[in-house]
N, C-alpha and C positions, 0 to 999 in steps of 0.2 A: 739760458745756456750755462753749462757747468764745465769745469776744467779739472783734470786729474794730472798730478805730477808724481811720477815714480822715479825717485832718485836712487838708482842702483849702483852697485860696485862697478859694473861693466858699462852701463849706459844710463842716460837720463831720457825718459820718455814723457812727452806732454801731449795729452789728448784734449781736444775741445769738442764738446757735443751739444747738440740741440735736443731738447726733450719735447716731444709732441704732446698733443692733448690726451692721447691714449697712453701716455707715459713711455712711449717707445723712444729709445736712445738712438740718435743719429749722429755719428761722428763726422764732423766737418773740417777738422784740422788735426794734423799729426806732426809732431816734431820729435826728433831723436838725435842725440849726440853722445859720443863716447865720454864716459865718466872717468876723469883723471884724478879726482881728489878724495876718493873714498877707499877704504880698505875694510872688507868684511862688514859693510854697511855703516861704517863710522867715518866721519869726516876727519881726514888727516891733513888736508890742504884746502883752506877756505877759498883762496883765490882761484884755484883750478876748479873747485866745485861750483863757485859762482859763475865762472865762464861757461861751464858745461850746461848749467841751468839756463843761462841767458840764451845760448845758441839753440837749445831745444825749444824754449818758449818763443823765440823769434820765428823759428820755422813754422811752429803751430799757428802763430798769429798771421803770418804771411799766407798760409794755406786757407785759413778760416776767414780771413778778411776782418779781423777784429783786434781790439786791444785788450789784453788780459790784465785784470787788476788783482784777482785773488785766485788761489788754487787750493785743491784738496791734496794733501801730501801723504805718501806712504812711508812708514817707518820700519826699519829692519835692523838687524845687528845682534851680535853676541851679548850685548848689554841688556837685551829684553828678557824679562822673567815674568812668571805668573804663578798665582796660587788660587785655590778654591777657598771661599770663605762663606760664612752664613751669619745672618742677623735675625733677632727675634724682638718683636714689639707687641705691646698689648693694644687691642682695638678699642678706641674710646667709645664709639657709637655702635659697637657690635656689627658694623658693616664696613667693608674695606673701601676707603676713599683714596683719591690721588695723593693726599697728604700722608696717609698711612704707608703707601708705596715708597714715597720719598724717605720717610723715617726709617723703614726697614732696610732700604738700600744704604742709607747713612750708617746704620748699625752694622751692616755687613762689611762696609769699607773701613771700619774702625779697627784695623789690625796693625800691629807694629810694622812699619816699613823703614828702611834705612834713610838717613837724612839726605843722601845723595841720589835717592830714587824718586821718580815722579809717576803718579798714577795716570795711565793713558786711557784705559777702558774699565768700566764696571759692567760686565755683561750678565744679566740675569739668566739663570739656568732653569729654576723652577721655584714655585712657592708652595707653602703648606699652611692650611688653616686648621688649627687644633690638631686633630689626628688625621686629617685628610691630606695625603701627599700627592705630588706630581701635578699641581695646578699650574697652568700656563698663564691664564688671565684671571687674577683673583678680584679684579675691580667689581664692587657691588655685592660680593659674596658675604655671608654672615659668619660670625665667629667671635671668639674672645682673644685669640692669639694668632699673630701672623708671623710666618718664618720665611726667609728668602735665602736661597743658595745662589751665589754669584761667582763669576770668574774674574779675578782682578789681574789686570796686565799692567806692569810697571816697566820703566826704562830709566837708564842713567840720565839724570837731569842735565849734565854737561853735554852729553852726546845729543840730546834732544835740542838743547839751546843752540848748539852749533848748526844743526840742520835749519832751525828757525832763522838764525842769523844769515845763513847763506841765501835763503829764500827772500828775506826782507832786503838784503843788499841788492837784489835784482829788481827792487821796486814793487814787490808783490806782497799782498797780505795772505794770511793762512786761514782758510775757512774751517779746515779740520785736519787733525793728525790721526792717521789710521794705521793700525798694525798691518804689516804687509800681507801675512797669511790670512788675516781676517778679510782683507779686501779681495784677495785671490779667490777665497771660498765663495764669495758672492757672484763671481763670474763663471766658475767652472763646476760647482757642486749642484746637484739637484736636491729638491726638498726631500725626496724619498731617501736619498743617501744620508742626509743629515738626520732624518728620523730613525732610520734603521741602525746607523752607526757607521762612520767612515773616518779614515785618516787622510788628510790632504798633506802632500809634501811638495812645497814650492822650491825647486832646486835652481838657484840663481848662480851668479859668478862668485860671490863672496861667502854666502851662507845658504844652508838648506833649512827652510822654515816649515815647522810642523803644526798642524791644527787637527784635533780630534773632536768630532761631533758625535754625541749620543743623545737620542731622544729629541733631536732638533736643536740642541743647545751646545755651545762650545764648552768643553770640559778640560781640555789640556792643550797648551801651546808650548813649544820648545824650539830652540835654535841649535842646529848641528853645524859646527864650524868646518865642514868639508863640503866643497862645491866645485863649480867649473874651473875656477882659477887654479886649484890644486891639480886638476887633470891636465891643464895647459902646462903647468910647471913640470909635471912628470914627463910629458912629451919633450919639452925643451931640454931637460937634463939628460934623459935617457938617449935621445937622438942627437944631442949636441947641436941644436938649432936655435936661432933667435926666438924670443917669446912670441913675437907677432906671427912668425912662420908656424910656430907650434899651434897657435890659435887657429890659423887657417887650416892646418892639417886636421885638427880636431873637428872642425865644422864640416869639412868636405869629405874626409875619408875614415875617421875613427869609428870604431864599433865597440860597444860595451861588453860584448860576448864574443870571445875569439873564435868559437866554433861556427859562428855565422859569417865570419870574414873569409874571403878567398885567399888562399896561399899563392895563387897564380896572378892575382891583380897587383901590379907594381906601382908604388908611389914614389915620386921624387921628393927627397928631403933636402931643402936648402941648407948649406953649411955656414959656419961662422967665418967672417972675413971673406977672402978671395978664393977659398977652397972650393973645388967643384962640388956640385950636388951629389948626394948619395942616392942609391935606389934601395927600396925596402918593400917587402910584401905587406899588403893590407892586414894580413893575419898577425904579422909581427908587431904592427902598430897597435892592433887590438889587444895584444898580450901586455902592452905597456899600460893601456887604459883600463882594462878589466879589473885589476886589483884595487884601483882607487874607487871605482863604482861599487865594488863588493864591500870595501871598507865603509863607504857611505851608507849602504843599505843595512849593514850589520849594526852600525851606530844607531840608525833609526829604529831597528828592531829592538835593540837594548833599551832605548828610550821608551818605546811602547810598553815593554815588559815592566820597566821601572814605574811607569805611570799607573799600571794596573788596568789599562783599557784594551790590552791586546785581544782579549776574548770578547770584546763588546763592539767589534767593528765587522759585522758579517758582510758588508758590501766591499770590504777590502781597502786597498790603497789607491789613491788618485794622485798621479804625478803631474806636475805642471812646472812652468818655468823654462827658460831657454836651454839649460843643461839637460833637461829631461827628454829633449827631442832626439837624442842620439840613438842610432840604430842598436838594437839589442838590449837597451835599458829596461824595457818592459819584461822581456824574457828572463833577464838576470834577476830582476826584482821578484818575479813569481817563483823562481827557484829558491830564493832566500826566505821570502815571507810565507810561502806556502798558503797563499790566499789570492783572490782576484786582484789584478793590477791593471789600471787603464791610464792612458795619456789623455789629458783634458786640455781643451782649448776654449777661449772665451767665445761666446756667441751673442747674437742680438745686438750688433753694433751698426745696424742699418746697411747702407750700400757699401760700406767699407769692410763688412764681415769677412769677405773672401781674402782680403789682404791682412787685416788685423786679427784674423782667427788663428793666431799663432800662440803657443804657450808662453812665449816671452812677453806678451802683452796682457797676461792674466791679471796682474796686480793693477795696472792702470785701468783696465776695463772694469774691474771690481770697484775701484774708486769712483768711477762714474755712476755705477748702480747705487752705491751707498750715498753719494752726494745727491742723487735724484730723490732718494727716500727722505733725506734731511731737508730738501728744499721744496717738498710738496706743500708745505704750509705757507710758503712765501716766495716771492720772485727772487731770482738770483741776480747779484750785482757783480759777478766775477768777470764779465766781459762787457765791452761796449762795441756795438756793430759800427763798422765804418764802410760798409758796402754801399753801392748806389741805391736809389729808390727801389721799392719792392717790385714795381713792374719791370724795371730793367733787370733786376736780380733774377727774376723768374725766367727771363729769356736766356741768361748765360748759365743758369744752374746746371743743365746737363753737361755742358762743355767743361764747367768747373770740376764736376765729379770725375770726368775723364782725365783732366789734367792732374787732379789729386792722385788718382790711381797710377798714372804714368810716372809721377814723381816718386811715389813710394816704391814702385817696382824697380826704379833705377837706383834707389838709394838703400834698399834693404835686401 
């Protein structure tokens, strides 16, 4: 069994999954709780963050009937940065061995990094042996010189330590720390998209995380500090309504493209204090929301141009994350990017796919897939089962799944 913990700006999600003999992931526990202690992916209140994690983990434990000991954690935030690097080594025996791969990766990571930054991932892009370029699996090949190109992802050491502290204060160990958009890409992108070239944009509450794949490898990551919280704040300020009411209006009635919203559909806007509620057309609400989405997509487009990969993503843009679900977001994105855009949801989560197949669960679902890959060589110790004996458990299993679905539908 494997456990994913997505500590986001708006919510903390915990998923517990069983992995079958055929490597099929079956989610058996879900926990979610509002996140109160983070801002743009960075911990600003340890006590509130710990409380949110505990509540989400407890809900997942209750549903799955297990005790969670360790988790795979997603990392995001404006402190994340990345560079492409390369390393070269001479081949001792004229044949590439596992030790040669380790040496060339070490050579590639030997780049100056600030003292307050910590390396999160070293992701190989491609290898070259002598003059032969574009090799994906060089093990066993012959030559005299081995070169590796890698994508180095770093984050602020203090920000990472605060996340680790919050998780450990909940009595949990950390199996792995994974970049948020890297996790999301494993749950929503196809291998064909990665091979041809694609840009994933995970739009959350605090940040929008980008990942560009070319030739099956990750070549560019970036964080755009505009996301769902800014949309909510715009609604709250423009309509003079409390933030929680603004969030509800955004989820239920907002549209990212004003021409798609009806001018005849009236929305009631709660007022501050004891003042009576106002009435507003849905189109007027969309006119408040559209400029912020337009700003977000323009910033993403500028980042793509700056990276130099804008012309290398023929499959276009893939949007995921909770804020990407808004009506009109895809149409507006296509107008700005002038390339194909699609909304992606995680798949392959077993009997819970119909409920968890929501873009907001993309990161947590991707964590499960990555954790599955890491654990294929050994048994997981992240949870201990406290269900009855197997014969009794098999009898109640169908009813358990029904109760799980009913609970999620009532709470999400």
